[in-house]
C-alpha positions as CSV (number, residue, x, y, z in Angstrom):
1,M,37.4,-5.8,2.0
2,T,39.3,-8.4,0.0
3,T,38.1,-8.8,-3.6
4,I,38.1,-12.1,-5.5
5,V,37.3,-12.2,-9.2
6,Y,36.0,-15.5,-10.4
7,L,35.6,-16.9,-13.9
8,P,33.6,-20.2,-13.8
9,L,34.2,-23.3,-15.8
10,D,30.7,-22.9,-17.4
11,E,27.2,-21.4,-16.9
12,R,25.7,-24.3,-14.8
13,P,24.9,-23.8,-11.1
14,C,27.6,-26.1,-9.8
15,N,30.3,-23.9,-11.5
16,A,28.8,-20.5,-11.6
17,L,26.5,-20.5,-8.5
18,F,27.9,-22.9,-5.8
19,P,31.2,-21.0,-5.2
20,A,29.3,-17.7,-5.1
21,Q,26.8,-19.1,-2.5
22,I,29.8,-20.3,-0.3
23,A,31.5,-16.9,-0.8
24,A,28.4,-15.1,0.3
25,M,28.7,-16.8,3.7
26,T,32.0,-14.9,4.2
27,D,33.1,-11.2,4.5
28,V,35.0,-11.1,1.1
29,R,33.7,-9.5,-2.1
30,F,33.2,-12.2,-4.8
31,V,32.8,-10.8,-8.4
32,V,31.4,-13.1,-11.1
33,P,30.5,-12.4,-14.7
34,P,26.9,-12.3,-15.9
35,V,25.7,-15.8,-16.8
36,S,24.8,-14.6,-20.2
37,A,28.6,-14.1,-20.8
38,L,29.4,-17.7,-20.1
39,G,28.1,-19.4,-23.2
40,N,25.5,-22.1,-23.3
41,K,26.6,-25.8,-23.4
42,K,28.2,-26.3,-26.9
43,Q,28.0,-22.6,-27.7
44,A,31.2,-21.2,-26.6
45,A,31.5,-17.9,-24.6
46,N,33.0,-15.0,-26.5
47,H,36.8,-14.8,-25.7
48,E,37.1,-11.1,-26.2
49,R,34.2,-10.2,-24.0
50,I,35.6,-12.6,-21.2
51,A,39.0,-11.0,-21.5
52,E,37.7,-7.5,-21.4
53,W,35.7,-8.2,-18.4
54,L,38.7,-9.8,-16.6
55,L,40.9,-6.8,-17.3
56,K,38.3,-4.4,-16.0
57,E,37.3,-6.4,-12.8
58,T,40.8,-7.4,-11.8
59,E,42.3,-4.0,-12.0
60,G,41.8,-3.4,-8.2
61,A,41.2,-7.0,-7.1
62,D,43.4,-9.1,-4.7
63,Y,42.8,-12.5,-6.2
64,A,41.5,-14.1,-9.4
65,I,40.2,-17.6,-9.6
66,L,40.1,-18.5,-13.2
67,S,38.9,-21.3,-15.4
68,I,41.4,-21.5,-18.2
69,D,39.0,-23.7,-20.1
70,M,36.5,-20.9,-20.0
71,L,39.1,-18.2,-20.9
72,V,40.5,-20.1,-23.9
73,Y,37.9,-22.4,-25.2
74,G,34.7,-20.8,-23.9
75,G,33.7,-23.5,-21.4
76,I,34.0,-27.1,-20.6
77,V,32.0,-28.5,-23.5
78,P,33.6,-26.2,-26.0
79,S,37.0,-27.5,-24.8
80,R,36.0,-30.9,-26.4
81,L,34.6,-29.4,-29.7
82,H,36.9,-26.4,-30.6
83,R,39.0,-26.2,-33.7
84,L,41.5,-23.6,-32.4
85,D,45.1,-24.2,-33.2
86,E,47.8,-24.2,-30.5
87,Q,49.0,-20.7,-31.3
88,E,45.5,-19.2,-30.9
89,C,45.2,-21.0,-27.6
90,L,48.4,-19.7,-26.3
91,R,47.4,-16.2,-27.5
92,R,44.3,-16.4,-25.4
93,L,46.2,-17.7,-22.4
94,A,48.4,-14.6,-22.6
95,V,45.6,-12.7,-21.1
96,L,46.8,-13.9,-17.7
97,K,50.1,-11.9,-18.4
98,N,48.1,-8.8,-19.2
99,L,46.2,-9.1,-15.9
100,K,49.4,-9.4,-13.9
101,S,50.9,-6.4,-15.8
102,A,47.9,-4.2,-15.0
103,N,47.8,-5.3,-11.4
104,P,51.1,-6.8,-10.2
105,R,49.7,-7.6,-6.8
106,L,46.9,-9.8,-8.2
107,R,47.3,-13.4,-7.3
108,I,46.0,-15.8,-9.9
109,Y,44.6,-19.2,-8.9
110,G,43.9,-21.1,-12.1
111,F,42.5,-24.4,-13.1
112,N,42.4,-26.2,-16.4
113,L,41.1,-29.8,-17.1
114,I,42.8,-32.8,-18.8
115,T,40.1,-33.4,-21.4
116,R,37.8,-36.4,-20.7
117,A,37.3,-39.3,-22.9
118,P,34.0,-40.9,-21.8
119,A,33.6,-44.7,-22.2
120,Y,30.1,-44.6,-23.8
121,N,28.4,-43.6,-27.0
122,S,27.0,-40.2,-26.7
123,S,27.4,-36.9,-28.5
124,E,25.4,-34.9,-25.9
125,E,28.6,-33.2,-24.7
126,E,31.1,-34.5,-27.2
127,P,31.7,-34.3,-31.0
128,D,29.0,-35.8,-33.2
129,Y,31.0,-38.9,-33.9
130,Y,30.9,-39.8,-30.3
131,A,27.3,-41.0,-30.8
132,E,28.5,-44.0,-32.6
133,H,32.1,-44.3,-31.8
134,G,32.6,-42.9,-28.2
135,A,33.2,-46.2,-26.5
136,D,35.6,-47.4,-29.2
137,L,37.6,-44.1,-28.9
138,H,37.8,-44.6,-25.1
139,K,39.1,-48.1,-25.6
140,Y,41.6,-46.9,-28.1
141,G,43.0,-44.6,-25.6
142,W,42.9,-47.2,-22.8
143,L,44.7,-49.8,-24.9
144,S,47.3,-47.4,-26.4
145,D,48.2,-46.1,-22.9
146,K,48.4,-49.6,-21.5
147,M,50.5,-50.8,-24.4
148,E,53.0,-48.0,-23.6
149,R,53.3,-49.1,-19.9
150,E,52.7,-52.8,-19.9
151,T,51.9,-55.8,-22.2
152,L,48.5,-56.3,-23.7
153,T,46.8,-59.6,-23.2
154,P,46.1,-61.7,-26.3
155,E,42.5,-60.7,-26.2
156,E,43.4,-56.9,-25.9
157,T,45.8,-57.4,-28.8
158,E,43.0,-58.6,-30.9
159,E,40.7,-55.8,-29.9
160,W,43.5,-53.3,-30.7
161,S,43.7,-54.7,-34.2
162,R,39.9,-54.5,-34.6
163,L,39.8,-50.9,-33.5
164,Q,42.5,-50.0,-36.2
165,T,40.0,-50.9,-38.8
166,R,36.7,-50.0,-37.1
167,L,37.5,-46.5,-36.1
168,P,36.9,-43.8,-38.8
169,H,40.2,-42.1,-39.6
170,D,38.7,-38.6,-39.6
171,A,37.1,-39.0,-36.2
172,L,40.3,-40.4,-34.6
173,H,42.5,-37.7,-36.2
174,D,40.1,-35.0,-35.0
175,L,40.1,-36.3,-31.5
176,L,43.9,-36.7,-31.2
177,D,44.6,-33.4,-32.8
178,R,42.4,-31.6,-30.3
179,R,43.9,-33.5,-27.4
180,R,47.4,-32.5,-28.5
181,T,46.3,-28.9,-28.5
182,N,44.6,-29.1,-25.2
183,A,47.7,-30.9,-23.8
184,A,49.9,-28.1,-25.0
185,L,47.8,-25.6,-23.2
186,N,48.1,-27.5,-19.9
187,E,51.9,-27.6,-20.5
188,A,51.8,-23.8,-21.0
189,A,49.8,-23.3,-17.8
190,V,52.4,-25.2,-15.8
191,R,55.1,-22.9,-17.4
192,Y,53.0,-19.9,-16.2
193,A,53.0,-21.4,-12.7
194,Q,56.9,-21.8,-13.0
195,Q,57.2,-18.2,-14.1
196,G,54.9,-16.8,-11.4
197,T,52.2,-15.6,-13.7
198,I,49.9,-18.3,-12.1
199,D,50.3,-18.4,-8.3
200,F,48.5,-21.7,-7.9
201,L,47.3,-24.2,-10.4
202,I,44.9,-27.2,-10.3
203,I,44.8,-29.5,-13.3
204,P,41.7,-31.7,-12.6
205,L,41.3,-35.1,-14.2
206,D,37.8,-35.1,-15.7
207,D,36.1,-38.5,-15.7
208,N,39.4,-40.5,-15.8
209,S,40.5,-44.1,-15.2
210,R,43.6,-46.1,-14.6
211,Y,44.6,-46.2,-18.3
212,G,43.7,-43.9,-21.2
213,F,44.3,-40.6,-22.8
214,T,43.9,-38.8,-19.4
215,A,46.2,-41.1,-17.6
216,L,48.8,-40.6,-20.4
217,E,48.7,-36.9,-20.4
218,Q,48.6,-36.8,-16.6
219,R,51.9,-38.7,-16.4
220,K,53.7,-36.2,-18.7
221,L,52.5,-33.3,-16.6
222,L,53.4,-34.9,-13.4
223,H,56.9,-35.4,-14.6
224,S,57.1,-31.7,-15.6
225,V,55.8,-30.6,-12.3
226,E,58.3,-32.7,-10.4
227,A,61.2,-31.8,-12.6
228,N,60.5,-28.1,-12.1
229,R,59.9,-28.4,-8.4
230,L,56.3,-27.2,-8.6
231,M,54.5,-29.7,-6.4
232,D,53.7,-26.9,-4.0
233,R,52.0,-24.8,-6.7
234,V,50.5,-27.4,-9.2
235,H,48.1,-30.0,-8.0
236,I,46.7,-32.8,-10.3
237,Y,43.9,-35.0,-9.2
238,P,40.4,-36.2,-10.1
239,G,37.7,-33.6,-10.3
240,A,36.1,-30.9,-12.4
241,D,32.9,-29.0,-11.6
242,E,33.8,-28.6,-7.8
243,I,37.2,-26.8,-8.4
244,G,35.6,-23.3,-8.1
245,C,34.6,-24.2,-4.6
246,T,38.0,-25.7,-3.7
247,L,39.9,-22.7,-5.0
248,F,37.6,-20.2,-3.3
249,T,38.1,-22.1,0.0
250,R,41.9,-22.2,-0.5
251,V,42.0,-18.4,-1.1
252,F,39.7,-17.9,1.9
253,C,42.1,-19.9,4.1
254,E,45.0,-17.9,2.9
255,I,43.2,-14.5,3.6
256,K,42.3,-15.6,7.0
257,Q,45.6,-17.4,7.8
258,Y,43.4,-20.4,8.7
259,R,44.7,-24.0,8.4
260,P,41.7,-26.1,9.3
261,E,42.0,-29.6,10.8
262,V,39.7,-32.2,9.4
263,F,39.1,-35.7,10.9
264,V,37.9,-38.2,8.3
265,R,35.5,-41.1,9.4
266,Y,34.3,-43.7,6.9
267,S,31.1,-45.9,6.8
268,S,33.2,-48.9,5.6
269,I,36.7,-50.0,6.5
270,H,37.3,-50.6,2.8
271,G,36.3,-47.0,1.9
272,P,39.8,-45.5,1.8
273,A,41.0,-48.2,-0.5
274,V,38.1,-48.3,-3.0
275,I,38.6,-46.6,-6.3
276,P,35.5,-44.6,-7.2
277,K,33.8,-44.8,-10.6
278,Y,35.1,-42.2,-13.0
279,E,38.4,-41.9,-11.0
280,D,41.9,-43.4,-11.2
281,R,42.9,-43.6,-7.5
282,S,41.7,-44.7,-4.1
283,L,39.0,-42.6,-2.3
284,G,41.4,-42.0,0.6
285,E,44.0,-40.6,-1.6
286,S,41.5,-38.5,-3.4
287,I,40.2,-37.0,-0.1
288,K,43.8,-36.0,0.7
289,C,44.0,-34.2,-2.6
290,H,40.8,-32.4,-2.0
291,L,41.6,-31.3,1.5
292,T,45.1,-30.2,0.7
293,A,44.0,-28.2,-2.4
294,A,41.4,-26.5,-0.1
295,G,44.0,-25.4,2.3
296,A,43.2,-28.0,5.0
297,C,44.9,-31.0,6.5
298,I,43.8,-34.3,7.9
299,G,43.7,-34.5,11.8
300,D,44.8,-37.5,13.9
301,S,41.7,-37.4,16.0
302,S,38.2,-35.9,16.2
303,A,38.9,-34.3,19.6
304,D,40.7,-31.1,18.3
305,A,39.4,-31.3,14.7
306,D,37.6,-28.2,13.2
307,V,35.5,-30.5,11.0
308,V,34.5,-34.1,11.2
309,L,34.1,-35.3,7.6
310,M,31.8,-38.3,7.6
311,V,32.5,-40.3,4.3
312,H,29.7,-42.6,3.4
313,S,31.8,-44.8,1.0
314,A,31.2,-47.9,-1.1
315,A,33.1,-51.0,-0.2
316,I,33.5,-51.9,-3.9
317,G,34.9,-49.7,-6.6
318,Q,34.7,-48.8,-10.3
319,H,32.0,-50.5,-12.3
320,E,30.6,-52.4,-9.4
321,M,29.6,-49.1,-7.7
322,A,25.8,-48.6,-7.5
323,E,24.0,-45.7,-9.3
324,T,21.1,-44.0,-7.7
325,G,18.6,-45.9,-9.9
326,I,19.6,-49.4,-8.7
327,P,17.4,-50.7,-6.0
328,F,19.1,-51.6,-2.7
329,G,18.4,-55.4,-3.2
330,E,20.1,-55.4,-6.6
331,R,23.4,-53.7,-5.4
332,H,26.7,-55.5,-5.1
333,R,26.7,-57.7,-1.9
334,T,29.3,-55.5,-0.2
335,Y,26.6,-52.8,0.2
336,F,24.9,-55.3,2.7
337,S,27.9,-56.8,4.3
338,E,30.8,-54.3,4.3
339,I,29.1,-51.0,5.1
340,N,27.7,-50.6,8.5
341,Y,24.9,-48.0,8.1
342,R,23.7,-48.2,11.8
343,E,27.2,-47.6,13.2
344,F,27.8,-44.7,10.9
345,A,24.6,-43.1,12.0
346,Q,25.5,-43.8,15.7
347,A,28.8,-42.0,15.1
348,I,27.1,-39.0,13.8
349,R,24.9,-38.9,16.9
350,M,27.9,-39.1,19.1
351,Y,29.9,-36.4,17.3
352,S,26.8,-34.2,17.3
353,S,26.5,-34.7,21.2
354,K,30.1,-33.4,21.4
355,N,29.0,-30.3,19.4
356,K,31.4,-31.1,16.5
357,L,30.8,-29.6,13.1
358,I,29.8,-32.6,10.9
359,A,30.1,-32.6,7.1
360,L,28.7,-35.7,5.3
361,A,30.2,-36.7,2.0
362,D,27.6,-39.1,0.7
363,V,29.6,-40.9,-2.1
364,A,28.6,-44.6,-1.8
365,V,26.6,-44.3,-5.0
366,C,27.0,-42.2,-8.1
367,N,24.9,-39.3,-9.2
368,G,23.0,-38.7,-6.0
369,A,22.4,-39.7,-2.4
370,D,22.3,-43.1,-1.0
371,T,18.7,-43.3,0.1
372,V,19.3,-46.1,2.5
373,L,21.6,-43.9,4.6
374,M,19.4,-40.9,4.3
375,N,16.3,-42.7,5.3
376,L,18.1,-44.0,8.4
377,L,19.4,-40.4,9.3
378,E,15.8,-39.1,8.8
379,D,14.2,-41.8,10.9
380,S,16.9,-41.2,13.6
381,G,16.3,-37.5,13.7
382,L,20.0,-36.9,12.7
383,L,19.6,-34.8,9.6
384,P,19.8,-31.4,11.6
385,A,23.1,-32.7,13.1
386,L,24.7,-32.0,9.6
387,S,26.3,-28.7,8.9
388,A,27.3,-29.6,5.3
389,Y,26.3,-32.2,2.8
390,A,26.9,-33.2,-0.8
391,A,26.0,-36.2,-3.0
392,W,25.9,-35.0,-6.5
393,N,27.4,-36.6,-9.6
394,T,30.9,-38.0,-9.0
395,S,32.7,-38.7,-5.8
396,G,35.1,-35.8,-6.5
397,N,32.3,-33.3,-7.2
398,S,30.7,-34.1,-3.8
399,L,33.9,-34.0,-1.9
400,G,35.1,-30.7,-3.2
401,T,31.6,-29.1,-2.5
402,V,31.1,-30.4,1.0
403,I,34.7,-29.7,2.2
404,A,34.4,-26.1,0.9
405,H,31.2,-25.4,2.7
406,A,32.4,-27.2,5.9
407,I,35.7,-25.2,6.0
408,V,34.1,-21.9,5.7
409,A,31.4,-22.8,8.3
410,S,34.0,-24.0,10.7
411,Y,36.0,-20.7,10.5
412,Y,33.0,-18.7,11.5
413,R,32.0,-21.1,14.2
414,K,34.9,-19.7,16.3
415,E,33.2,-16.4,16.5
416,E,29.8,-15.0,17.1
417,Q,28.0,-15.4,13.8
418,A,25.8,-12.7,12.1
419,P,22.3,-14.2,11.7
420,E,22.4,-13.6,7.9
421,R,25.6,-15.6,7.5
422,K,24.3,-18.4,9.6
423,S,21.1,-18.5,7.5
424,L,23.1,-18.6,4.3
425,E,25.2,-21.6,5.5
426,R,21.9,-23.4,6.5
427,E,20.3,-22.6,3.2
428,F,23.2,-24.1,1.2
429,L,22.9,-27.3,3.3
430,L,19.1,-27.4,2.6
431,C,19.8,-26.9,-1.1
432,R,22.2,-29.7,-1.3
433,L,19.7,-32.0,0.5
434,I,16.8,-30.9,-1.8
435,E,18.8,-31.5,-5.0
436,D,21.3,-34.2,-4.2
437,W,18.8,-36.4,-2.2
438,G,15.4,-35.2,-3.1
439,Y,15.9,-34.5,-6.8
440,Q,18.8,-36.7,-8.0
441,S,17.9,-39.7,-5.9
442,L,14.1,-39.6,-5.9
443,V,12.3,-37.1,-8.1
444,R,14.4,-37.4,-11.1
445,G,14.0,-41.1,-11.6
446,D,10.3,-41.0,-10.8
447,I,9.7,-38.4,-13.5
448,V,11.8,-40.1,-16.1
449,A,10.1,-43.5,-15.5
450,N,6.6,-42.4,-14.9
451,D,5.9,-39.0,-16.4
452,L,8.1,-38.3,-19.4
453,P,6.8,-41.2,-21.5
454,E,3.2,-39.7,-21.2
455,L,4.4,-36.2,-22.0
456,G,6.3,-37.4,-25.0
457,G,9.7,-36.4,-23.6
458,E,13.1,-38.1,-22.9
459,Y,15.9,-37.6,-20.4
460,F,17.8,-35.3,-22.9
461,S,14.7,-34.0,-24.8
462,I,12.4,-32.0,-22.6
463,D,12.4,-28.5,-24.2
464,H,9.0,-28.9,-25.7
465,I,7.4,-29.9,-22.4
466,R,9.6,-27.8,-20.2
467,E,6.9,-26.0,-18.1
468,Q,5.0,-29.2,-17.4
469,V,8.3,-30.9,-16.2
470,Y,9.1,-27.9,-14.0
471,E,5.7,-28.1,-12.4
472,L,6.1,-31.8,-11.7
473,I,9.5,-31.2,-10.1
474,R,8.0,-28.4,-7.9
475,T,5.2,-30.5,-6.9
476,K,7.2,-33.5,-6.0
477,L,10.0,-31.6,-4.3
478,D,7.4,-29.7,-2.2
479,E,6.1,-33.1,-1.0
480,F,9.8,-34.2,-0.4
481,I,10.4,-31.1,1.8
482,R,7.2,-31.5,3.7
483,N,7.7,-35.2,4.4
484,R,11.4,-35.9,4.5
485,L,12.8,-32.6,5.8
486,A,10.2,-32.0,8.5
487,D,12.9,-31.6,11.2
488,F,14.1,-28.4,9.5
489,Q,10.7,-26.6,9.8
490,L,10.7,-25.2,6.3
491,D,7.1,-23.9,6.4
492,R,8.4,-20.4,5.5
493,Y,10.5,-21.5,2.5
494,R,9.4,-21.9,-1.1
495,L,11.0,-23.4,-4.2
496,T,11.1,-20.7,-6.9
497,E,12.7,-20.3,-10.4
498,I,13.0,-24.0,-11.0
499,R,15.1,-24.7,-14.2
500,L,16.9,-27.6,-15.9
501,P,20.3,-26.4,-17.2
502,W,21.0,-27.7,-20.8
503,N,17.4,-28.9,-21.2
504,R,18.1,-32.3,-19.7
505,M,17.0,-34.0,-16.5
506,F,20.6,-34.4,-15.0
507,E,20.9,-31.4,-12.7
508,L,18.5,-28.8,-11.2
509,D,18.6,-25.0,-10.8
510,F,16.3,-23.4,-8.3
511,K,16.1,-20.9,-5.4
512,L,15.1,-21.6,-1.9
513,Q,13.3,-18.5,-1.1
514,R,12.2,-17.4,2.4
515,I,8.8,-16.0,2.7
516,E,8.6,-13.0,5.1
517,A,6.1,-13.4,7.9
518,E,2.9,-11.3,7.3
519,E,2.3,-8.5,9.6
520,G,-0.9,-8.8,11.5
């Protein structure tokens, strides 16, 4: 049995659990570290413990899928907070050479983010000074990058001057110094790919935009990748928390010598050209990136495709894209005129009648499902036609997750499936519907607006009322399952072990547990 060792980006379910759940659908052995070894939000994982675990587990393994952010910094949030110098970072990265020396046949698939620079004031996942200066720091990067490439407008020049005096020197120095260190680590990872230590590398762009720190660092890396003829081994595109799923699927396709063909169908003709919020390129080009990185290719027609990827896209991009909390009537007018929900649902029905494997990337709104589409699919009895679904957080997060699930499911569709494997595929689909639609689009907003104020809690402050919130979530999601997922006949399933990672309302951790029938 092929063995894959996996080091996640952090301890949250999207990174530590989703890839393992998809791997469980296959016949490969997937080894992950205990969650307790992966740190806790701003608390970095212990590097020596991680390195020791890797050396032990990869000794007889075939593949290693490794987050370099976890190996070097101790996780995604510590990568934005650390005070490590460049030499210490390079020393930690050299663990990869030790892995190869101990097991020369080990193939290493690595990923390392270009550090994000969010456009808002919040220190929830950033240094403390982001609470007051986050938006200004983002604008500083945006203007400095644009100034390097183009000419600033008079208004932008004035804003640049204001930022020079408004931003605290210590905060700016701290940010730029850390970014230089992190950029040097990315450059070192590219060198490792050139030398053969890393066999395949993804450098995801975390919450990026057309201009800014991320765009500037991306250009330098792209030039290096092209100059050293590494375009087949180093991919750079928008993403972050879905990369574990993507790389597992790429390794899976390599093991099985499987090159899936995916036909892509949009809900709007404008969809491929729209630039999603938090990203720097069109949705159509991002989808190519995700499919290529996962080991798939885009097919010319649905007739011979292994997967039909239904992409529910916005018709407007960037800041005009709706969030889950925005009522349908308050969305940009293109949500009414340039997306044909009915035709999209009709297409799903048609592909289902042809026994196609249908995967739905619900990316028309950010941070959850588009309830308009999901209501229509529910009313039309089309939810069971789906084999894979995702609608969480960013467009890239959803795409990487749903593509990975669909590719694995499509491979086993060609042979007689073991009942357990088929059940795991179905349960992952159900979990995505429950969290991405039920929780993120419906229950979360309901609790934040109607329950947290009475309980004395806030979106990022629930630790003191944790059990009451968990019980509210369970009650409301049980109702969602009964009323909205009735076509799946989930009477023998229960939600258990509900938890909110990082003590915030953003994402959900839970188990969908099968209740064994009583003997009578």
